[in-house]
C-alpha positions in Angstrom: 47.0 -13.4 16.6 49.7 -10.3 15.4 52.2 -12.0 16.1 51.6 -14.7 13.6 53.1 -14.4 10.0 51.0 -13.8 8.3 48.8 -12.0 10.6 46.1 -9.2 10.0 44.9 -6.9 11.5 41.5 -5.1 11.3 42.9 -2.2 9.5 44.9 -4.2 7.3 41.6 -6.5 6.2 40.1 -3.3 5.6 37.7 -2.7 8.6 37.9 0.6 10.4 37.6 0.1 14.0 37.9 3.6 14.8 34.8 4.7 12.8 32.7 2.3 13.6 32.8 3.4 17.6 32.0 7.1 15.9 29.1 5.7 14.9 28.1 4.6 17.4 28.3 7.2 19.8 26.9 9.7 16.3 23.7 7.5 15.8 23.3 6.7 20.3 21.6 9.9 20.9 19.3 9.3 17.5 18.0 5.6 19.2 17.7 7.5 22.6 14.8 9.1 20.9 12.6 6.7 19.9 11.9 5.0 23.6 9.1 3.8 24.7 7.7 2.1 27.7 9.8 -0.9 28.3 12.6 0.4 26.5 15.0 3.5 27.7 16.7 3.7 24.2 20.4 3.2 24.9 22.9 1.4 22.8 25.4 -0.6 23.5 25.7 -3.5 25.2 25.8 -6.9 23.2 21.7 -7.6 23.7 18.5 -5.3 24.4 16.1 -5.4 27.1 12.0 -4.8 26.9 10.0 -5.0 30.2 7.0 -6.6 28.3 4.9 -5.5 32.2 5.6 -2.0 31.0 3.3 -2.4 27.8 0.3 -3.3 29.8 -1.3 -6.1 28.2 -3.4 -8.8 30.1 -3.1 -11.4 27.5 0.2 -10.6 25.3 1.0 -12.2 22.3 4.2 -11.5 20.3 4.9 -10.9 17.0 7.7 -11.0 15.3 9.1 -10.2 11.6 11.7 -9.1 9.7 12.0 -7.5 6.1 14.5 -5.8 4.2 14.5 -2.6 1.4 15.1 -4.7 -1.6 16.4 -2.8 -4.8 15.5 0.2 -3.9 19.1 0.4 -1.7 20.6 0.7 -5.2 18.2 3.9 -5.6 19.1 5.9 -2.5 23.1 5.3 -3.9 22.2 6.0 -7.2 21.6 9.4 -5.9 23.6 9.8 -2.8 20.1 10.1 -0.9 20.4 7.8 2.3 18.0 9.6 5.0 15.1 8.4 3.6 15.6 4.3 3.5 15.8 3.8 6.8 12.2 4.9 6.6 11.4 2.5 3.6 12.3 -0.1 6.2 10.7 0.4 9.5 8.0 0.9 7.1 8.2 -3.3 5.4 8.8 -4.5 9.0 6.1 -2.9 11.0 3.3 -3.3 8.5 4.0 -7.0 8.9 2.7 -5.9 12.7 0.0 -3.8 11.9 -1.6 -6.8 9.9 -2.7 -8.5 12.4 -3.9 -5.8 14.6 -0.8 -6.1 16.9 1.8 -2.6 17.9 5.6 -2.7 17.2 7.6 -2.3 20.1 10.9 -2.5 19.4 13.0 -2.7 16.2 16.7 -3.6 15.7 18.7 -2.9 12.3 21.5 -4.1 10.5 24.2 -2.4 7.5 26.0 -4.4 5.8 28.8 -1.7 3.9 31.7 -2.4 2.3 33.3 0.5 4.4 31.6 2.5 7.1 31.0 5.9 6.4 30.0 7.6 9.9 27.4 10.6 8.2 25.9 8.0 5.8 25.4 5.7 8.1 24.3 8.1 10.5 21.8 9.3 7.6 20.7 5.7 7.9 19.6 5.2 11.2 18.6 9.0 10.8 15.5 7.4 8.8 15.3 4.6 10.9 14.6 6.4 14.0 12.1 9.1 12.5 10.0 6.5 11.4 10.7 4.3 14.3 9.1 7.8 17.1 6.9 7.9 14.4 4.9 4.3 14.5 5.8 4.3 18.9 8.7 1.8 18.2 11.7 1.8 20.2 15.0 1.1 18.1 16.7 -0.9 20.8 20.0 -1.7 19.1 21.5 -3.3 15.4 24.4 -3.9 14.4 26.7 -1.8 11.4 29.2 -4.3 9.3 31.7 -3.7 7.4 32.2 -6.0 4.6 35.3 -4.8 2.7 36.3 -7.2 -0.6 32.6 -8.2 -0.2 30.8 -5.3 -1.0 32.3 -2.1 -2.8 33.2 1.5 -0.6 29.8 2.7 -1.9 27.8 0.3 -1.4 25.7 -1.3 1.3 22.0 -3.3 2.3 19.9 -2.9 5.1 17.2 -5.3 7.0 15.5 -4.7 10.0 13.5 -7.4 12.5 11.0 -6.3 15.1 8.0 -7.4 17.4 4.9 -6.2 18.5 2.4 -6.7 20.7 -1.5 -7.4 20.7 -3.8 -9.4 22.7 -4.8 -12.5 22.6 -8.2 -11.8 21.9 -7.6 -8.9 18.8 -5.5 -10.8 16.6 -6.8 -10.0 13.1 -7.8 -12.8 11.2 -9.2 -13.2 7.5 -12.4 -12.7 8.8 -11.8 -9.1 10.3 -10.2 -7.5 7.2 -11.5 -5.9 4.2 -9.6 -5.4 0.9 -10.1 -2.9 -1.6 -10.0 -3.0 -5.3 -10.3 -0.5 -8.1 -10.6 -3.1 -11.4 -11.7 -0.8 -13.9 -9.8 2.2 -15.7 -6.6 3.6 -14.7 -5.6 3.5 -11.1 -2.7 4.7 -9.2 -0.9 5.1 -12.7 -2.3 1.6 -14.1 -4.6 0.2 -16.4 -4.6 -3.5 -17.2 -5.3 -4.6 -20.0 -7.2 -7.6 -19.0 -9.3 -6.4 -15.8 -12.0 -9.1 -16.5 -9.5 -12.0 -15.8 -7.2 -10.4 -13.5 -9.5 -8.9 -10.8 -12.3 -12.2 -10.7 -9.2 -14.3 -10.2 -8.5 -12.4 -7.4 -11.7 -12.4 -6.1 -11.7 -15.3 -6.1 -9.1 -16.0 -4.2 -9.8 -13.1 -1.5 -13.4 -15.6 -1.4 -11.2 -18.6 -0.6 -9.3 -16.9 2.0 -12.5 -15.7 3.7 -12.0 -12.4 4.2 -14.8 -9.9 5.7 -16.0 -8.0 2.7 -15.1 -7.0 -0.3 -15.1 -3.2 -1.6 -14.9 -2.1 -5.1 -14.1 1.5 -6.3 -15.7 1.6 -10.3 -15.8 5.1 -11.7 -17.6 5.8 -14.6 -17.3 7.8 -17.8 -18.4 10.9 -15.8 -16.9 10.4 -12.4 -16.5 13.2 -10.5 -12.6 11.6 -9.0 -11.3 9.9 -11.9 -13.1 9.1 -15.3 -13.1 6.0 -17.4 -14.9 4.6 -20.2 -13.5 1.0 -19.4 -16.5 -0.8 -18.3 -17.7 -1.7 -14.6 -16.1 -5.6 -13.4 -18.4 -5.7 -10.5 -21.1 -7.6 -12.1 -18.2 -10.1 -12.5 -17.0 -10.5 -9.7 -19.9 -10.8 -8.0 -20.5 -14.2 -10.2 -16.7 -15.4 -7.7 -17.3 -13.5 -4.9 -19.6 -14.8 -1.9 -19.3 -12.5 0.4 -20.3 -9.2 1.7 -19.7 -7.2 -1.2 -19.3 -3.5 -1.2 -19.3 -0.6 -4.1 -18.2 2.9 -3.7 -18.0 5.5 -6.5 -20.0 8.6 -6.7 -22.4 7.5 -5.6 -25.1 10.5 -4.2 -29.0 9.3 -3.7 -30.3 6.9 -1.9 -32.1 5.8 -5.0 -28.5 4.7 -6.8 -27.6 2.9 -3.6 -31.3 0.7 -4.1 -30.5 0.0 -7.3 -27.3 -1.5 -6.8 -28.4 -3.2 -4.2 -31.8 -4.5 -5.4 -29.6 -5.3 -8.5 -27.9 -8.2 -6.9 -24.4 -6.5 -7.5 -24.2 -5.4 -4.3 -24.7 -6.5 -0.1 -24.4 -2.2 0.6 -23.3 1.4 -1.0 -20.1 3.1 0.2 -21.0 6.8 0.0 -17.3 8.0 0.7 -16.2 10.9 -0.6 -20.1 12.8 0.5 -19.4 12.1 4.1 -16.6 14.5 4.3 -18.8 17.3 3.2 -21.9 16.2 5.0 -20.7 14.9 8.0 -25.0 13.6 9.0 -25.3 12.0 5.4 -27.7 9.5 7.0 -30.1 12.2 8.3 -29.7 14.3 4.7 -30.6 10.8 2.7 -33.6 10.0 5.0 -35.1 13.0 4.4 -34.0 13.7 1.3 -32.3 17.0 1.7 -30.1 18.6 -0.1 -26.1 17.4 -0.4 -23.0 19.7 0.7 -20.4 20.0 -2.3 -17.2 19.4 -1.3 -14.4 21.2 -1.6 -11.9 18.7 -3.4 -8.9 20.9 -1.9 -10.0 19.8 1.2 -10.1 15.9 0.7 -7.7 13.4 3.0 -5.6 16.4 4.1 -4.2 15.1 7.1 -6.0 17.5 9.9 -9.6 18.8 10.4 -10.0 21.0 7.6 -12.6 19.3 5.2 -13.6 16.9 7.7 -15.3 18.6 10.8 -15.9 22.5 9.5 -18.7 21.1 7.0 -21.9 22.4 8.8 -24.8 19.6 9.8 -27.9 20.1 7.7 -30.0 22.1 10.6 -26.7 24.4 11.0 -27.1 25.0 7.4 -30.0 26.0 7.7 -30.8 28.0 10.2 
């Protein structure tokens, strides 16, 4: 069509084919590093193939999701940091797969931009690939679309779609899902102005959905991991939540736990952190042995320290 009087080339319309081709070559190694059984990690075709037999399932169901990252792209663009927004994208997409008990198999991405800047797009894809590798998801393809005139030269948006797999008898429904709420006092920087109204409404909705159980973390004024003078909401939640209700905050003795259960507020007690420094906590509680004090610096670290190196009761008394 270039011989038409008003014909335009891609370059004249603002689309840089050479930059697009250079980008594909730059991201091929990133995608290849995400290979998994069933996907070879190669790019360049019109469609990606996945060998489902290689996944090793007997009665599989496929799970398909798609998502984006919303206005967080504006933050990435404002601070000129583009190698983490892709990780967020994978998290948004893969989360929707794992919540039904499935494992992610493969993913494709879509990047729309005003101008293809290979280094910037490669940073985005690098973040996607890193997160895909961490989650066992093969990055099997994608699309980078240059939209001059619609988006500014420094603007872009990202979206992704993924497919996961789960055995038919292992699908997670509401009856196999539990929720934990922190209804009183500051939680992750939020201190609600009307916790009773908010969290009783949430608990009622969860009861109607039919979740397996609800856990409440409610610190008191003398809490060891967060403190608050805001009254506990569990008595009000007990009135609207009919399924098992578990309390979890600063319980250290059988008597404390039994008193909460006997009051009718709780059906069970989660001891939480004392288990970290007392791997034999049930035996210690049964025999009335003292509890070992934990080192907060080892709590919820990503390794064995603080989980497997505290001595058991017989070792500590030997």
